[in-house]
C-alpha positions in Angstrom: -59.1 -54.3 -54.5 -61.0 -57.5 -55.2 -64.7 -57.5 -54.4 -66.6 -60.3 -52.7 -70.3 -60.5 -52.0 -71.6 -62.6 -49.0 -75.1 -63.5 -50.2 -77.5 -62.4 -47.5 -80.7 -64.5 -47.8 -81.3 -64.9 -44.1 -79.8 -68.3 -43.5 -76.1 -67.9 -42.7 -73.7 -66.8 -39.9 -72.8 -63.9 -42.2 -71.1 -61.5 -39.8 -68.2 -63.8 -39.0 -67.7 -64.5 -42.7 -67.8 -60.8 -43.6 -65.2 -60.1 -40.9 -63.0 -62.9 -42.0 -63.0 -61.7 -45.6 -62.5 -58.1 -44.6 -59.4 -59.1 -42.7 -58.0 -60.2 -46.1 -58.2 -56.6 -47.4 -61.2 -57.3 -49.7 -64.1 -55.0 -50.6 -66.8 -57.1 -48.9 -70.5 -56.5 -49.3 -73.4 -58.2 -47.5 -76.4 -58.2 -49.8 -79.0 -60.2 -51.7 -78.9 -57.9 -54.7 -78.7 -60.0 -57.8 -76.6 -57.5 -59.8 -74.0 -56.9 -57.1 -73.8 -60.7 -56.4 -73.3 -61.4 -60.1 -70.7 -58.7 -60.8 -68.5 -59.2 -57.7 -65.2 -60.9 -58.2 -66.3 -63.6 -55.7 -69.5 -64.8 -54.2 -69.9 -66.6 -50.9 -73.1 -68.5 -50.2 -73.3 -69.3 -46.5 -76.0 -71.4 -44.8 -77.2 -72.6 -41.5 -80.4 -74.5 -40.5 -82.5 -76.9 -42.5 -81.7 -77.8 -46.1 -85.3 -77.2 -47.3 -85.7 -73.9 -45.6 -82.3 -72.7 -47.0 -83.2 -73.7 -50.5 -86.6 -71.9 -50.2 -84.9 -68.8 -49.0 -82.2 -68.9 -51.6 -84.7 -69.2 -54.4 -86.9 -66.4 -53.0 -83.9 -64.1 -53.4 -82.9 -65.4 -56.9 -79.8 -66.9 -55.2 -80.1 -70.0 -57.4 -80.1 -67.9 -60.5 -77.1 -65.8 -59.5 -75.1 -69.0 -58.7 -76.0 -70.5 -62.1 -75.2 -67.3 -63.9 -71.9 -66.8 -62.2 -70.8 -70.4 -62.9 -71.9 -70.1 -66.5 -69.6 -67.1 -66.8 -66.8 -69.0 -64.9 -67.0 -66.6 -62.0 -66.0 -68.2 -58.6 -68.6 -69.2 -56.0 -67.9 -70.5 -52.5 -70.6 -72.4 -50.6 -70.1 -72.9 -46.8 -71.9 -75.4 -44.5 -75.5 -75.6 -45.7 -74.3 -73.4 -48.5 -72.2 -76.3 -49.5 -75.0 -78.8 -49.1 -77.4 -77.0 -51.4 -74.9 -77.4 -54.3 -75.8 -81.1 -54.3 -78.7 -82.6 -56.2 -80.9 -83.1 -53.1 -81.1 -83.1 -49.4 -83.1 -85.5 -47.2 -84.2 -84.4 -43.8 -86.8 -85.9 -41.5 -88.2 -88.0 -44.3 -88.5 -85.1 -46.7 -86.4 -84.8 -49.8 -85.7 -81.3 -51.2 -84.2 -80.6 -54.6 -80.9 -78.7 -54.5 -79.0 -76.7 -57.1 -77.9 -79.9 -58.8 -74.3 -78.8 -59.4 -72.7 -81.7 -57.5 -74.0 -85.2 -57.9 -75.2 -86.8 -54.6 -77.6 -86.6 -51.7 -77.2 -84.8 -48.4 -78.4 -87.1 -45.6 -78.2 -87.4 -41.8 -74.8 -88.1 -40.3 -74.2 -91.7 -39.4 -72.5 -91.3 -36.0 -73.0 -91.9 -32.3 -72.5 -88.2 -31.6 -74.6 -85.7 -33.7 -74.1 -82.9 -34.5 -70.4 -83.2 -35.5 -69.2 -80.2 -33.6 -65.6 -79.1 -33.2 -62.2 -79.3 -34.9 -61.3 -82.1 -37.3 -58.7 -82.9 -40.0 -59.6 -83.6 -43.6 -58.1 -85.6 -46.5 -57.6 -83.3 -49.4 -56.7 -84.5 -52.9 -53.5 -83.7 -54.8 -54.0 -80.5 -56.8 -56.5 -78.9 -54.4 -56.6 -75.1 -54.6 -58.3 -74.6 -51.3 -56.0 -76.7 -49.2 -52.7 -75.7 -50.6 -50.4 -75.2 -47.6 -53.1 -76.4 -45.0 -53.4 -80.0 -46.0 -52.7 -81.3 -42.4 -54.6 -78.6 -40.5 -57.8 -78.9 -38.6 -61.0 -77.1 -39.5 -64.2 -76.2 -37.5 -67.3 -78.2 -38.2 -70.9 -77.8 -36.9 -73.4 -80.0 -38.8 -75.8 -82.9 -38.5 -76.1 -83.7 -42.2 -73.5 -84.4 -45.0 -73.0 -86.1 -48.4 -71.5 -89.5 -48.2 -70.7 -89.8 -51.9 -70.7 -88.0 -55.2 -71.0 -88.8 -58.8 -70.9 -87.0 -62.2 -73.9 -84.8 -62.9 -75.1 -83.2 -66.1 -75.2 -79.4 -65.6 -76.1 -78.8 -69.2 -79.7 -78.0 -68.3 -78.2 -74.9 -66.6 -75.9 -74.2 -69.5 -72.9 -74.7 -67.2 -69.9 -76.4 -68.7 -67.1 -77.4 -66.4 -65.2 -78.8 -69.4 -62.6 -81.4 -68.7 -61.7 -80.0 -65.3 -62.0 -82.8 -62.8 -64.0 -82.5 -59.6 -61.7 -82.6 -56.5 -63.3 -84.1 -53.4 -62.0 -83.7 -49.8 -63.1 -86.1 -47.1 -63.4 -86.1 -43.4 -63.5 -89.3 -41.3 -66.3 -89.2 -38.7 -68.7 -91.7 -37.5 -69.5 -94.8 -39.5 -67.9 -93.6 -42.8 -66.2 -90.6 -44.4 -68.3 -87.7 -45.6 -67.5 -85.0 -48.1 -65.8 -82.1 -46.4 -65.2 -80.0 -49.5 -65.7 -80.0 -53.3 -63.8 -78.1 -55.9 -64.9 -78.1 -59.6 -63.7 -75.3 -61.8 -65.2 -72.0 -60.5 -67.3 -73.9 -57.9 -65.9 -74.3 -54.4 -67.7 -75.6 -51.3 -66.8 -76.5 -47.7 -68.9 -78.4 -45.1 -66.8 -76.8 -42.4 -66.6 -73.1 -41.5 -63.4 -71.6 -42.8 -64.3 -68.3 -41.2 -64.3 -70.0 -37.8 -61.2 -72.1 -38.4 -58.5 -69.7 -37.2 -55.3 -69.3 -39.2 -56.0 -72.5 -41.3 -59.3 -71.1 -42.3 -57.8 -67.7 -43.1 -55.3 -69.4 -45.4 -58.0 -71.4 -47.1 -60.0 -68.3 -47.8 -56.9 -66.6 -49.1 -56.3 -69.5 -51.4 -59.8 -69.0 -52.8 -59.4 -65.2 -53.1 -56.2 -65.8 -55.1 -58.3 -67.4 -57.9 -60.7 -64.5 -58.2 
């Protein structure tokens, strides 16, 4: 049985994620223990609330270190919602910019839309070759967020001793408001979704199964 740790640093809707993964017949543990998070087959980093607060909480539990160490060893990580956002270089909220994990090039900023937060079901545009969206390319997923990344660029992860090699980064987009935002990112062992797969019914369950299949 494959093992997955949902990283519990106080800033995620963790119970629904634990249930969704348990329904896939996985050995699921909710913990902030570094060793367990490092050694599990898969690690999920959830997140709700403010970017800066989540980053502070993540670092306080050595969550940044476990993410870097796992990716350095090519062990899969899945970030969800703000857990996706903190994978970027930085987040800008209320005029305050906070440094992120720096694994994806780009800045998380307020949504440019008439209705904020973006709450509810929406379709996405997944690229060819996506692992996460195989079989659910045309499905809808559940979003709840007021911030997002509007672009991405190559970033040097060498300072973390992380080498993605020649594997291309695959970006998935969602059309909402003034312009499309990044709905998901896949780069080697790093996966991240702005939406909540654990709240996205059968499409979300299939996406999580696709991720589990790479563990």
